[in-house]
Residue, then its C-alpha position, 0 to 999 in steps of 0.5 A: m500500500n502506498r502512502a497516499t492510499l494509507d493517508l486516505w484510509v486514515g482520513f476516512f476512519v477519522a471522519i467516521g470517528l468524529a461523526a460517531l462522536l458528534f452523534l453521541a454528543l447530540k444523544v447525550g445532550n438531548l439535542a437530537s430530538s429537538n424540534v427542527g420543524e415549525t413550532y408555535r409558542l405557548q406560555a403558562e404560569f405555575d406556583n412551583i416548577g420544581g426542577l423543571k429545566v429549559r429544553a425539558p420535554v413537553k408531552s401529551a399521552g407520553v409522546v414528546v410534542g415540544r420543548v420548554a423554551e424559557i423559564r422566568f420569574d414574574p415579580e408581579s404575580y410571584r409565579a414562574v412563567v414557562a414558555m414552550q415551543v410546540d410542534n405545529r403538527y399538534k393542536f390542543p384545545r384551549d381548556t387543556i391542563l398543563t401539569i409538571n410531572t416526573s419520569g419515574i420516582l426521581g427522573e427528569q421533570y417534564i410538562g404534561f398536556e391533559v387534553g380538554g374538550d374545547t373546540e377552540m384550539l391554542k394558537e401562537g402566543s396563547t397563555v394556558k390558564k389551567t396549570q398544576s404545579a410540581v409535586v415536591l417530594e420533600k414536602l410530601i414526606s414532611q407532611f406524612m411524617f407530621n401526620k404520623a407524629q400527630e397520630d402517634n400523639g393522639k394514641d399516647n394521649g388516649k392511653k393515659 
């Protein structure tokens, strides 16, 4: 094999290696599944967004239909404002309820669409009024422990 052919093969395998590295980086960074097509922007306010992050999935019936585009704090209402980019292929009724859910017990958080029955659809720039905030695991545990302590106190007082 002459030197030029060897250089060509080395270049070919280096290019394949770089392409594979780019592919893995996109998969790990969750960028490969980003919406490349046309989208429309929706907005919603939540009391508590928990650990929701920009680029988190927006799902309906378990299918990714969009991504969280922006999260900001509204100093007037003291609520979190979440902007989402939803794929144009998917239209949702105006009375759709948005919830912040978690994949599994400790998985990533995402916004779930619970579809309503209205005939009028959400459109570019719409604000979804019906929202349900994230359930904070620490809060649930502390409430459970507090209730359990109260029950135990009641049992102790009844025995005396």
